Biopython code that builds the backbone (N, CA, C, O; Angstrom):
import numpy as np
from Bio.PDB.StructureBuilder import StructureBuilder

atoms = [
    (1, "MET", "N", (7.181, 115.356, 128.777)),
    (1, "MET", "CA", (7.429, 113.941, 128.585)),
    (1, "MET", "C", (6.982, 113.484, 127.198)),
    (1, "MET", "O", (7.643, 112.657, 126.568)),
    (2, "GLY", "N", (5.857, 114.025, 126.725)),
    (2, "GLY", "CA", (5.352, 113.660, 125.402)),
    (2, "GLY", "C", (6.297, 114.062, 124.293)),
    (2, "GLY", "O", (6.486, 113.311, 123.335)),
    (3, "SER", "N", (6.902, 115.250, 124.410)),
    (3, "SER", "CA", (7.821, 115.695, 123.355)),
    (3, "SER", "C", (9.101, 114.860, 123.373)),
    (3, "SER", "O", (9.698, 114.625, 122.322)),
    (4, "LEU", "N", (9.529, 114.410, 124.555)),
    (4, "LEU", "CA", (10.720, 113.558, 124.656)),
    (4, "LEU", "C", (10.475, 112.222, 123.946)),
    (4, "LEU", "O", (11.329, 111.752, 123.194)),
    (5, "LEU", "N", (9.308, 111.612, 124.186)),
    (5, "LEU", "CA", (8.987, 110.346, 123.527)),
    (5, "LEU", "C", (8.846, 110.527, 122.016)),
    (5, "LEU", "O", (9.249, 109.667, 121.233)),
    (6, "LYS", "N", (8.262, 111.672, 121.621)),
    (6, "LYS", "CA", (8.128, 111.947, 120.199)),
    (6, "LYS", "C", (9.501, 112.073, 119.550)),
    (6, "LYS", "O", (9.728, 111.535, 118.466)),
    (7, "ARG", "N", (10.418, 112.783, 120.207)),
    (7, "ARG", "CA", (11.760, 112.958, 119.650)),
    (7, "ARG", "C", (12.514, 111.620, 119.613)),
    (7, "ARG", "O", (13.260, 111.354, 118.671)),
    (8, "LEU", "N", (12.318, 110.782, 120.638)),
    (8, "LEU", "CA", (12.965, 109.463, 120.639)),
    (8, "LEU", "C", (12.411, 108.592, 119.517)),
    (8, "LEU", "O", (13.170, 107.957, 118.784)),
    (9, "PHE", "N", (11.085, 108.565, 119.384)),
    (9, "PHE", "CA", (10.446, 107.720, 118.388)),
    (9, "PHE", "C", (10.793, 108.167, 116.969)),
    (9, "PHE", "O", (11.028, 107.329, 116.099)),
    (10, "LEU", "N", (10.826, 109.454, 116.732)),
    (10, "LEU", "CA", (11.109, 109.977, 115.395)),
    (10, "LEU", "C", (12.598, 110.200, 115.142)),
    (10, "LEU", "O", (13.002, 110.607, 114.052)),
    (11, "TRP", "N", (13.417, 109.923, 116.180)),
    (11, "TRP", "CA", (14.876, 110.016, 116.062)),
    (11, "TRP", "C", (15.296, 111.402, 115.561)),
    (11, "TRP", "O", (15.949, 111.533, 114.526)),
    (12, "GLU", "N", (14.910, 112.419, 116.311)),
    (12, "GLU", "CA", (15.147, 113.797, 115.897)),
    (12, "GLU", "C", (16.437, 114.386, 116.431)),
    (12, "GLU", "O", (16.694, 115.576, 116.254)),
    (13, "TYR", "N", (17.250, 113.572, 117.080)),
    (13, "TYR", "CA", (18.505, 114.100, 117.615)),
    (13, "TYR", "C", (19.580, 114.085, 116.533)),
    (13, "TYR", "O", (19.674, 113.145, 115.743)),
    (14, "GLY", "N", (20.382, 115.134, 116.514)),
    (14, "GLY", "CA", (21.467, 115.233, 115.543)),
    (14, "GLY", "C", (22.605, 114.281, 115.890)),
    (14, "GLY", "O", (22.777, 113.890, 117.045)),
    (15, "ARG", "N", (23.372, 113.917, 114.880)),
    (15, "ARG", "CA", (24.522, 113.043, 115.112)),
    (15, "ARG", "C", (25.544, 113.744, 115.981)),
    (15, "ARG", "O", (25.681, 114.967, 115.953)),
    (16, "ALA", "N", (26.254, 112.944, 116.750)),
    (16, "ALA", "CA", (27.330, 113.401, 117.634)),
    (16, "ALA", "C", (26.821, 114.264, 118.786)),
    (16, "ALA", "O", (27.588, 115.014, 119.390)),
    (17, "THR", "N", (25.527, 114.159, 119.089)),
    (17, "THR", "CA", (25.011, 114.828, 120.287)),
    (17, "THR", "C", (24.906, 113.786, 121.391)),
    (17, "THR", "O", (24.878, 112.587, 121.114)),
    (18, "LEU", "N", (24.847, 114.232, 122.628)),
    (18, "LEU", "CA", (24.797, 113.310, 123.757)),
    (18, "LEU", "C", (23.552, 112.426, 123.719)),
    (18, "LEU", "O", (23.692, 111.220, 123.920)),
    (19, "PRO", "N", (22.341, 112.941, 123.475)),
    (19, "PRO", "CA", (21.173, 112.050, 123.403)),
    (19, "PRO", "C", (21.289, 110.997, 122.297)),
    (19, "PRO", "O", (20.887, 109.850, 122.491)),
    (20, "TYR", "N", (21.833, 111.378, 121.145)),
    (20, "TYR", "CA", (22.028, 110.449, 120.028)),
    (20, "TYR", "C", (22.955, 109.320, 120.453)),
    (20, "TYR", "O", (22.658, 108.150, 120.209)),
    (21, "ASP", "N", (24.071, 109.656, 121.084)),
    (21, "ASP", "CA", (25.033, 108.648, 121.525)),
    (21, "ASP", "C", (24.437, 107.736, 122.586)),
    (21, "ASP", "O", (24.692, 106.531, 122.579)),
    (22, "ILE", "N", (23.653, 108.288, 123.490)),
    (22, "ILE", "CA", (23.028, 107.473, 124.541)),
    (22, "ILE", "C", (22.032, 106.493, 123.932)),
    (22, "ILE", "O", (21.995, 105.326, 124.322)),
    (23, "ILE", "N", (21.232, 106.953, 122.989)),
    (23, "ILE", "CA", (20.265, 106.066, 122.326)),
    (23, "ILE", "C", (20.996, 104.936, 121.594)),
    (23, "ILE", "O", (20.583, 103.778, 121.660)),
    (24, "CYS", "N", (22.074, 105.277, 120.904)),
    (24, "CYS", "CA", (22.849, 104.255, 120.183)),
    (24, "CYS", "C", (23.424, 103.225, 121.151)),
    (24, "CYS", "O", (23.403, 102.027, 120.867)),
    (25, "ILE", "N", (23.928, 103.675, 122.271)),
    (25, "ILE", "CA", (24.485, 102.761, 123.278)),
    (25, "ILE", "C", (23.391, 101.867, 123.841)),
    (25, "ILE", "O", (23.609, 100.670, 124.030)),
    (26, "LEU", "N", (22.207, 102.433, 124.115)),
    (26, "LEU", "CA", (21.102, 101.630, 124.629)),
    (26, "LEU", "C", (20.659, 100.564, 123.618)),
    (26, "LEU", "O", (20.348, 99.434, 123.994)),
    (27, "ILE", "N", (20.635, 100.931, 122.349)),
    (27, "ILE", "CA", (20.262, 99.962, 121.310)),
    (27, "ILE", "C", (21.285, 98.831, 121.245)),
    (27, "ILE", "O", (20.910, 97.660, 121.173)),
    (28, "LEU", "N", (22.557, 99.168, 121.269)),
    (28, "LEU", "CA", (23.591, 98.141, 121.228)),
    (28, "LEU", "C", (23.560, 97.252, 122.462)),
    (28, "LEU", "O", (23.759, 96.042, 122.356)),
    (29, "LEU", "N", (23.315, 97.836, 123.628)),
    (29, "LEU", "CA", (23.203, 97.034, 124.844)),
    (29, "LEU", "C", (22.025, 96.070, 124.758)),
    (29, "LEU", "O", (22.121, 94.929, 125.210)),
    (30, "PHE", "N", (20.929, 96.519, 124.186)),
    (30, "PHE", "CA", (19.781, 95.633, 124.006)),
    (30, "PHE", "C", (20.111, 94.487, 123.052)),
    (30, "PHE", "O", (19.788, 93.331, 123.325)),
    (31, "ILE", "N", (20.756, 94.814, 121.933)),
    (31, "ILE", "CA", (21.100, 93.782, 120.950)),
    (31, "ILE", "C", (22.026, 92.737, 121.553)),
    (31, "ILE", "O", (21.800, 91.538, 121.390)),
    (32, "TRP", "N", (23.065, 93.180, 122.247)),
    (32, "TRP", "CA", (24.051, 92.241, 122.799)),
    (32, "TRP", "C", (23.602, 91.617, 124.116)),
    (32, "TRP", "O", (24.058, 90.527, 124.461)),
    (33, "GLY", "N", (22.728, 92.275, 124.849)),
    (33, "GLY", "CA", (22.381, 91.800, 126.176)),
    (33, "GLY", "C", (21.069, 91.060, 126.297)),
    (33, "GLY", "O", (20.805, 90.430, 127.321)),
    (34, "ALA", "N", (20.240, 91.126, 125.266)),
    (34, "ALA", "CA", (18.932, 90.465, 125.349)),
    (34, "ALA", "C", (19.115, 88.947, 125.299)),
    (34, "ALA", "O", (19.836, 88.443, 124.439)),
    (35, "PRO", "N", (18.479, 88.222, 126.199)),
    (35, "PRO", "CA", (18.582, 86.758, 126.171)),
    (35, "PRO", "C", (17.967, 86.185, 124.894)),
    (35, "PRO", "O", (16.931, 86.661, 124.431)),
    (36, "HIS", "N", (18.610, 85.162, 124.328)),
    (36, "HIS", "CA", (18.101, 84.599, 123.075)),
    (36, "HIS", "C", (16.741, 83.935, 123.254)),
    (36, "HIS", "O", (16.033, 83.735, 122.267)),
    (37, "GLN", "N", (16.351, 83.586, 124.481)),
    (37, "GLN", "CA", (15.048, 82.974, 124.715)),
    (37, "GLN", "C", (13.911, 83.951, 124.416)),
    (37, "GLN", "O", (12.809, 83.520, 124.075)),
    (38, "TRP", "N", (14.154, 85.243, 124.537)),
    (38, "TRP", "CA", (13.123, 86.232, 124.251)),
    (38, "TRP", "C", (12.649, 86.130, 122.805)),
    (38, "TRP", "O", (11.493, 86.429, 122.505)),
    (39, "PHE", "N", (13.526, 85.713, 121.925)),
    (39, "PHE", "CA", (13.218, 85.677, 120.497)),
    (39, "PHE", "C", (13.051, 84.255, 119.985)),
    (39, "PHE", "O", (12.997, 84.027, 118.777)),
    (40, "ARG", "N", (12.969, 83.307, 120.897)),
    (40, "ARG", "CA", (12.828, 81.888, 120.564)),
    (40, "ARG", "C", (13.935, 81.429, 119.635)),
    (40, "ARG", "O", (13.722, 80.569, 118.781)),
    (41, "ASP", "N", (15.096, 81.994, 119.799)),
    (41, "ASP", "CA", (16.254, 81.639, 119.004)),
    (41, "ASP", "C", (16.842, 80.350, 119.558)),
    (41, "ASP", "O", (17.088, 80.236, 120.759)),
    (42, "GLN", "N", (17.064, 79.393, 118.686)),
    (42, "GLN", "CA", (17.607, 78.114, 119.115)),
    (42, "GLN", "C", (19.028, 77.976, 118.597)),
    (42, "GLN", "O", (19.317, 78.367, 117.466)),
    (43, "PRO", "N", (19.914, 77.426, 119.409)),
    (43, "PRO", "CA", (21.280, 77.221, 118.919)),
    (43, "PRO", "C", (21.290, 76.190, 117.802)),
    (43, "PRO", "O", (20.490, 75.254, 117.794)),
    (44, "ARG", "N", (22.185, 76.372, 116.883)),
    (44, "ARG", "CA", (22.315, 75.439, 115.769)),
    (44, "ARG", "C", (23.122, 74.240, 116.230)),
    (44, "ARG", "O", (24.241, 74.383, 116.723)),
    (45, "ILE", "N", (22.556, 73.077, 116.068)),
    (45, "ILE", "CA", (23.254, 71.857, 116.449)),
    (45, "ILE", "C", (24.122, 71.454, 115.265)),
    (45, "ILE", "O", (23.604, 71.230, 114.171)),
    (46, "PRO", "N", (25.427, 71.357, 115.465)),
    (46, "PRO", "CA", (26.295, 71.043, 114.326)),
    (46, "PRO", "C", (26.045, 69.637, 113.793)),
    (46, "PRO", "O", (25.792, 68.702, 114.552)),
    (47, "GLN", "N", (26.120, 69.513, 112.487)),
    (47, "GLN", "CA", (26.060, 68.256, 111.756)),
    (47, "GLN", "C", (24.717, 67.544, 111.836)),
    (47, "GLN", "O", (24.651, 66.356, 111.520)),
    (48, "THR", "N", (23.649, 68.212, 112.242)),
    (48, "THR", "CA", (22.363, 67.515, 112.272)),
    (48, "THR", "C", (21.790, 67.346, 110.882)),
    (48, "THR", "O", (21.041, 66.400, 110.636)),
    (49, "SER", "N", (22.123, 68.238, 109.971)),
    (49, "SER", "CA", (21.535, 68.141, 108.641)),
    (49, "SER", "C", (22.467, 67.458, 107.649)),
    (49, "SER", "O", (22.175, 67.449, 106.453)),
    (50, "GLN", "N", (23.571, 66.888, 108.102)),
    (50, "GLN", "CA", (24.493, 66.266, 107.169)),
    (50, "GLN", "C", (24.011, 64.902, 106.697)),
    (50, "GLN", "O", (24.352, 64.470, 105.596)),
    (51, "ILE", "N", (23.221, 64.222, 107.521)),
    (51, "ILE", "CA", (22.715, 62.900, 107.156)),
    (51, "ILE", "C", (21.235, 62.830, 107.507)),
    (51, "ILE", "O", (20.824, 63.224, 108.598)),
    (52, "ALA", "N", (20.452, 62.329, 106.582)),
    (52, "ALA", "CA", (19.030, 62.107, 106.846)),
    (52, "ALA", "C", (18.668, 60.719, 106.345)),
    (52, "ALA", "O", (19.022, 60.342, 105.228)),
    (53, "SER", "N", (17.967, 59.967, 107.167)),
    (53, "SER", "CA", (17.523, 58.629, 106.784)),
    (53, "SER", "C", (16.188, 58.742, 106.066)),
    (53, "SER", "O", (15.296, 59.468, 106.507)),
    (54, "LEU", "N", (16.056, 58.025, 104.966)),
    (54, "LEU", "CA", (14.836, 58.073, 104.167)),
    (54, "LEU", "C", (14.183, 56.693, 104.136)),
    (54, "LEU", "O", (14.886, 55.683, 104.103)),
    (55, "PRO", "N", (12.855, 56.633, 104.147)),
    (55, "PRO", "CA", (12.181, 55.338, 104.150)),
    (55, "PRO", "C", (12.363, 54.598, 102.830)),
    (55, "PRO", "O", (12.351, 55.191, 101.751)),
    (56, "SER", "N", (12.532, 53.283, 102.949)),
    (56, "SER", "CA", (12.685, 52.439, 101.774)),
    (56, "SER", "C", (12.346, 51.008, 102.162)),
    (56, "SER", "O", (12.436, 50.644, 103.335)),
    (57, "ARG", "N", (11.956, 50.194, 101.187)),
    (57, "ARG", "CA", (11.581, 48.810, 101.484)),
    (57, "ARG", "C", (12.768, 47.864, 101.477)),
    (57, "ARG", "O", (12.994, 47.139, 102.445)),
    (58, "ASP", "N", (13.519, 47.870, 100.398)),
    (58, "ASP", "CA", (14.543, 46.852, 100.198)),
    (58, "ASP", "C", (15.886, 47.198, 100.818)),
    (58, "ASP", "O", (16.588, 46.317, 101.315)),
    (59, "GLU", "N", (16.242, 48.451, 100.794)),
    (59, "GLU", "CA", (17.541, 48.859, 101.317)),
    (59, "GLU", "C", (17.401, 50.181, 102.059)),
    (59, "GLU", "O", (16.443, 50.925, 101.851)),
    (60, "SER", "N", (18.359, 50.462, 102.920)),
    (60, "SER", "CA", (18.348, 51.735, 103.644)),
    (60, "SER", "C", (18.855, 52.823, 102.715)),
    (60, "SER", "O", (19.813, 52.623, 101.969)),
    (61, "MET", "N", (18.196, 53.985, 102.769)),
    (61, "MET", "CA", (18.609, 55.123, 101.961)),
    (61, "MET", "C", (18.916, 56.288, 102.890)),
    (61, "MET", "O", (18.213, 56.525, 103.872)),
    (62, "PHE", "N", (19.977, 57.004, 102.557)),
    (62, "PHE", "CA", (20.383, 58.153, 103.358)),
    (62, "PHE", "C", (20.708, 59.311, 102.425)),
    (62, "PHE", "O", (21.337, 59.131, 101.382)),
    (63, "TRP", "N", (20.272, 60.494, 102.817)),
    (63, "TRP", "CA", (20.725, 61.710, 102.144)),
    (63, "TRP", "C", (21.939, 62.197, 102.919)),
    (63, "TRP", "O", (21.884, 62.316, 104.143)),
    (64, "ILE", "N", (23.038, 62.482, 102.217)),
    (64, "ILE", "CA", (24.283, 62.905, 102.866)),
    (64, "ILE", "C", (24.723, 64.228, 102.254)),
    (64, "ILE", "O", (24.724, 64.392, 101.034)),
    (65, "ASP", "N", (25.092, 65.158, 103.108)),
    (65, "ASP", "CA", (25.546, 66.480, 102.690)),
    (65, "ASP", "C", (26.858, 66.379, 101.920)),
    (65, "ASP", "O", (27.667, 65.488, 102.178)),
    (66, "THR", "N", (27.069, 67.294, 100.976)),
    (66, "THR", "CA", (28.273, 67.267, 100.142)),
    (66, "THR", "C", (29.550, 67.462, 100.954)),
    (66, "THR", "O", (30.590, 66.895, 100.618)),
    (67, "GLU", "N", (29.479, 68.260, 102.022)),
    (67, "GLU", "CA", (30.671, 68.494, 102.841)),
    (67, "GLU", "C", (31.173, 67.206, 103.484)),
    (67, "GLU", "O", (32.380, 66.978, 103.572)),
    (68, "LEU", "N", (30.255, 66.377, 103.927)),
    (68, "LEU", "CA", (30.641, 65.125, 104.561)),
    (68, "LEU", "C", (31.246, 64.167, 103.545)),
    (68, "LEU", "O", (32.223, 63.483, 103.849)),
    (69, "VAL", "N", (30.681, 64.109, 102.340)),
    (69, "VAL", "CA", (31.195, 63.215, 101.308)),
    (69, "VAL", "C", (32.572, 63.676, 100.841)),
    (69, "VAL", "O", (33.466, 62.856, 100.631)),
    (70, "SER", "N", (32.743, 64.975, 100.678)),
    (70, "SER", "CA", (34.032, 65.484, 100.191)),
    (70, "SER", "C", (35.154, 65.339, 101.208)),
    (70, "SER", "O", (36.321, 65.540, 100.872)),
    (71, "ALA", "N", (34.818, 64.993, 102.443)),
    (71, "ALA", "CA", (35.851, 64.792, 103.469)),
    (71, "ALA", "C", (36.636, 63.503, 103.242)),
    (71, "ALA", "O", (37.696, 63.311, 103.837)),
    (72, "PHE", "N", (36.118, 62.609, 102.378)),
    (72, "PHE", "CA", (36.774, 61.335, 102.119)),
    (72, "PHE", "C", (37.326, 61.303, 100.702)),
    (72, "PHE", "O", (36.682, 61.807, 99.782)),
    (73, "PRO", "N", (38.515, 60.717, 100.506)),
    (73, "PRO", "CA", (39.026, 60.537, 99.138)),
    (73, "PRO", "C", (38.123, 59.587, 98.352)),
    (73, "PRO", "O", (37.425, 58.763, 98.942)),
    (74, "ASP", "N", (38.135, 59.700, 97.041)),
    (74, "ASP", "CA", (37.248, 58.893, 96.188)),
    (74, "ASP", "C", (37.367, 57.401, 96.447)),
    (74, "ASP", "O", (36.353, 56.706, 96.504)),
    (75, "ASN", "N", (38.593, 56.892, 96.606)),
    (75, "ASN", "CA", (38.779, 55.450, 96.754)),
    (75, "ASN", "C", (38.397, 54.934, 98.146)),
    (75, "ASN", "O", (38.294, 53.722, 98.334)),
    (76, "GLN", "N", (38.184, 55.817, 99.119)),
    (76, "GLN", "CA", (37.822, 55.414, 100.482)),
    (76, "GLN", "C", (36.438, 55.918, 100.884)),
    (76, "GLN", "O", (36.052, 55.827, 102.050)),
    (77, "ARG", "N", (35.706, 56.440, 99.929)),
    (77, "ARG", "CA", (34.439, 57.108, 100.224)),
    (77, "ARG", "C", (33.384, 56.157, 100.791)),
    (77, "ARG", "O", (32.776, 56.460, 101.818)),
    (78, "LEU", "N", (33.157, 55.009, 100.141)),
    (78, "LEU", "CA", (32.132, 54.077, 100.616)),
    (78, "LEU", "C", (32.463, 53.550, 102.006)),
    (78, "LEU", "O", (31.593, 53.490, 102.875)),
    (79, "GLU", "N", (33.713, 53.170, 102.215)),
    (79, "GLU", "CA", (34.125, 52.631, 103.518)),
    (79, "GLU", "C", (34.022, 53.692, 104.608)),
    (79, "GLU", "O", (33.519, 53.408, 105.695)),
    (80, "GLY", "N", (34.488, 54.903, 104.336)),
    (80, "GLY", "CA", (34.442, 55.982, 105.324)),
    (80, "GLY", "C", (33.027, 56.394, 105.684)),
    (80, "GLY", "O", (32.709, 56.592, 106.856)),
    (81, "LEU", "N", (32.176, 56.521, 104.668)),
    (81, "LEU", "CA", (30.789, 56.892, 104.932)),
    (81, "LEU", "C", (30.032, 55.769, 105.639)),
    (81, "LEU", "O", (29.137, 56.035, 106.441)),
    (82, "SER", "N", (30.388, 54.513, 105.347)),
    (82, "SER", "CA", (29.776, 53.388, 106.066)),
    (82, "SER", "C", (30.071, 53.482, 107.555)),
    (82, "SER", "O", (29.191, 53.245, 108.382)),
    (83, "LYS", "N", (31.302, 53.825, 107.896)),
    (83, "LYS", "CA", (31.681, 53.960, 109.309)),
    (83, "LYS", "C", (30.928, 55.111, 109.972)),
    (83, "LYS", "O", (30.470, 54.984, 111.108)),
    (84, "VAL", "N", (30.801, 56.231, 109.264)),
    (84, "VAL", "CA", (30.085, 57.384, 109.815)),
    (84, "VAL", "C", (28.618, 57.032, 110.041)),
    (84, "VAL", "O", (28.052, 57.345, 111.088)),
    (85, "LEU", "N", (28.009, 56.381, 109.056)),
    (85, "LEU", "CA", (26.604, 55.991, 109.197)),
    (85, "LEU", "C", (26.411, 54.984, 110.325)),
    (85, "LEU", "O", (25.418, 55.045, 111.049)),
    (86, "THR", "N", (27.344, 54.071, 110.475)),
    (86, "THR", "CA", (27.270, 53.101, 111.566)),
    (86, "THR", "C", (27.322, 53.801, 112.916)),
    (86, "THR", "O", (26.575, 53.454, 113.830)),
    (87, "GLN", "N", (28.211, 54.793, 113.039)),
    (87, "GLN", "CA", (28.313, 55.552, 114.291)),
    (87, "GLN", "C", (27.038, 56.338, 114.560)),
    (87, "GLN", "O", (26.556, 56.366, 115.693)),
    (88, "ARG", "N", (26.495, 56.967, 113.547)),
    (88, "ARG", "CA", (25.338, 57.845, 113.747)),
    (88, "ARG", "C", (24.035, 57.087, 113.947)),
    (88, "ARG", "O", (23.159, 57.549, 114.678)),
    (89, "THR", "N", (23.890, 55.911, 113.297)),
    (89, "THR", "CA", (22.643, 55.174, 113.412)),
    (89, "THR", "C", (22.675, 54.123, 114.509)),
    (89, "THR", "O", (21.625, 53.695, 114.988)),
    (90, "GLY", "N", (23.863, 53.704, 114.912)),
    (90, "GLY", "CA", (23.976, 52.659, 115.922)),
    (90, "GLY", "C", (23.785, 51.268, 115.339)),
    (90, "GLY", "O", (23.773, 50.288, 116.083)),
    (91, "LYS", "N", (23.636, 51.161, 114.033)),
    (91, "LYS", "CA", (23.493, 49.879, 113.351)),
    (91, "LYS", "C", (24.577, 49.779, 112.283)),
    (91, "LYS", "O", (24.975, 50.782, 111.692)),
    (92, "THR", "N", (25.043, 48.571, 112.047)),
    (92, "THR", "CA", (26.069, 48.373, 111.023)),
    (92, "THR", "C", (25.489, 48.683, 109.649)),
    (92, "THR", "O", (24.460, 48.131, 109.258)),
    (93, "GLN", "N", (26.154, 49.564, 108.931)),
    (93, "GLN", "CA", (25.707, 49.960, 107.593)),
    (93, "GLN", "C", (26.805, 49.611, 106.591)),
    (93, "GLN", "O", (27.969, 49.952, 106.799)),
    (94, "HIS", "N", (26.435, 48.935, 105.508)),
    (94, "HIS", "CA", (27.363, 48.604, 104.424)),
    (94, "HIS", "C", (26.853, 49.297, 103.168)),
    (94, "HIS", "O", (25.901, 48.830, 102.544)),
    (95, "LEU", "N", (27.473, 50.392, 102.800)),
    (95, "LEU", "CA", (27.028, 51.135, 101.621)),
    (95, "LEU", "C", (27.347, 50.359, 100.356)),
    (95, "LEU", "O", (28.439, 49.809, 100.210)),
    (96, "THR", "N", (26.391, 50.319, 99.449)),
    (96, "THR", "CA", (26.594, 49.663, 98.161)),
    (96, "THR", "C", (26.941, 50.684, 97.079)),
    (96, "THR", "O", (27.710, 50.398, 96.162)),
    (97, "ARG", "N", (26.363, 51.875, 97.203)),
    (97, "ARG", "CA", (26.651, 52.924, 96.210)),
    (97, "ARG", "C", (26.206, 54.274, 96.754)),
    (97, "ARG", "O", (25.383, 54.362, 97.665)),
    (98, "ILE", "N", (26.776, 55.327, 96.166)),
    (98, "ILE", "CA", (26.305, 56.687, 96.435)),
    (98, "ILE", "C", (26.092, 57.364, 95.086)),
    (98, "ILE", "O", (26.860, 57.166, 94.145)),
    (99, "GLU", "N", (25.041, 58.162, 95.014)),
    (99, "GLU", "CA", (24.709, 58.855, 93.773)),
    (99, "GLU", "C", (24.547, 60.340, 94.058)),
    (99, "GLU", "O", (23.898, 60.715, 95.034)),
    (100, "PRO", "N", (25.133, 61.196, 93.213)),
    (100, "PRO", "CA", (24.987, 62.639, 93.430)),
    (100, "PRO", "C", (23.572, 63.104, 93.099)),
    (100, "PRO", "O", (22.925, 62.573, 92.196)),
    (101, "ILE", "N", (23.105, 64.101, 93.842)),
    (101, "ILE", "CA", (21.822, 64.749, 93.582)),
    (101, "ILE", "C", (22.138, 66.128, 93.006)),
    (101, "ILE", "O", (22.795, 66.945, 93.652)),
    (102, "LEU", "N", (21.668, 66.375, 91.797)),
    (102, "LEU", "CA", (21.973, 67.617, 91.090)),
    (102, "LEU", "C", (20.767, 68.544, 91.097)),
    (102, "LEU", "O", (19.621, 68.094, 91.071)),
    (103, "ASP", "N", (21.041, 69.847, 91.132)),
    (103, "ASP", "CA", (19.958, 70.818, 91.020)),
    (103, "ASP", "C", (19.748, 71.177, 89.552)),
    (103, "ASP", "O", (20.349, 70.561, 88.672)),
    (104, "SER", "N", (18.912, 72.154, 89.286)),
    (104, "SER", "CA", (18.592, 72.521, 87.902)),
    (104, "SER", "C", (19.786, 73.089, 87.144)),
    (104, "SER", "O", (19.789, 73.106, 85.913)),
    (105, "GLU", "N", (20.788, 73.547, 87.863)),
    (105, "GLU", "CA", (21.981, 74.083, 87.227)),
    (105, "GLU", "C", (23.118, 73.074, 87.190)),
    (105, "GLU", "O", (24.270, 73.429, 86.938)),
    (106, "GLN", "N", (22.783, 71.807, 87.444)),
    (106, "GLN", "CA", (23.719, 70.688, 87.421)),
    (106, "GLN", "C", (24.834, 70.800, 88.462)),
    (106, "GLN", "O", (25.942, 70.308, 88.254)),
    (107, "GLU", "N", (24.528, 71.451, 89.578)),
    (107, "GLU", "CA", (25.461, 71.512, 90.698)),
    (107, "GLU", "C", (25.049, 70.463, 91.720)),
    (107, "GLU", "O", (23.860, 70.224, 91.928)),
    (108, "ILE", "N", (26.032, 69.839, 92.354)),
    (108, "ILE", "CA", (25.751, 68.793, 93.334)),
    (108, "ILE", "C", (25.243, 69.430, 94.617)),
    (108, "ILE", "O", (25.902, 70.295, 95.192)),
    (109, "ARG", "N", (24.058, 68.996, 95.067)),
    (109, "ARG", "CA", (23.441, 69.507, 96.299)),
    (109, "ARG", "C", (23.527, 68.513, 97.446)),
    (109, "ARG", "O", (23.311, 68.878, 98.602)),
    (110, "GLY", "N", (23.837, 67.281, 97.141)),
    (110, "GLY", "CA", (23.940, 66.251, 98.155)),
    (110, "GLY", "C", (24.107, 64.904, 97.485)),
    (110, "GLY", "O", (24.241, 64.822, 96.264)),
    (111, "TYR", "N", (24.101, 63.861, 98.272)),
    (111, "TYR", "CA", (24.266, 62.507, 97.744)),
    (111, "TYR", "C", (23.225, 61.587, 98.360)),
    (111, "TYR", "O", (22.853, 61.747, 99.523)),
    (112, "MET", "N", (22.762, 60.633, 97.583)),
    (112, "MET", "CA", (21.929, 59.547, 98.080)),
    (112, "MET", "C", (22.843, 58.364, 98.284)),
    (112, "MET", "O", (23.546, 57.942, 97.365)),
    (113, "ALA", "N", (22.833, 57.830, 99.488)),
    (113, "ALA", "CA", (23.651, 56.656, 99.801)),
    (113, "ALA", "C", (22.705, 55.488, 100.033)),
    (113, "ALA", "O", (21.679, 55.629, 100.698)),
    (114, "PHE", "N", (23.054, 54.350, 99.488)),
    (114, "PHE", "CA", (22.236, 53.152, 99.594)),
    (114, "PHE", "C", (23.013, 52.088, 100.355)),
    (114, "PHE", "O", (24.159, 51.788, 100.023)),
    (115, "ALA", "N", (22.384, 51.524, 101.373)),
    (115, "ALA", "CA", (23.034, 50.503, 102.204)),
    (115, "ALA", "C", (22.160, 49.258, 102.227)),
    (115, "ALA", "O", (20.933, 49.342, 102.281)),
    (116, "ARG", "N", (22.808, 48.115, 102.185)),
    (116, "ARG", "CA", (22.039, 46.872, 102.292)),
    (116, "ARG", "C", (21.755, 46.589, 103.746)),
    (116, "ARG", "O", (22.525, 46.944, 104.638)),
    (117, "ARG", "N", (20.640, 45.948, 103.959)),
    (117, "ARG", "CA", (20.225, 45.648, 105.335)),
    (117, "ARG", "C", (20.741, 44.321, 105.794)),
    (117, "ARG", "O", (20.483, 43.917, 106.928)),
]
sb = StructureBuilder()
sb.init_structure("model")
sb.init_model(0)
sb.init_chain("A")
sb.init_seg("    ")
for serial, (resi, resn, name, xyz) in enumerate(atoms, 1):
    if name == "N":
        sb.init_residue(resn, " ", resi, " ")
    sb.init_atom(name, np.array(xyz, "f"), 0.0, 1.0, " ", f" {name:<3s}", serial, name[0])
structure = sb.get_structure()
């Protein structure tokens, strides 16, 4: 029994042998069959990171993902995003402006949207 465990642990079986194939099948069954709760894996909730509300005194501020902003044409962007924010927050939002947020390489990483209260 000890030599069997040693051979399994050190993977001493040659390719295309029956023990090698069985071990490979067992590994694949574990990968595909293990419940995600064992690894504390959480499902990704779609669109949760597209909008984030930020604290402000005078006006409401929101960080908006670039994908959401690019879904609207330039001339309808403020109106469309106002409707989306109204749906997501449950409060009427009237955007006054949106400003791009650039990284160090001058690529757009998101937008700051400002709404009057």
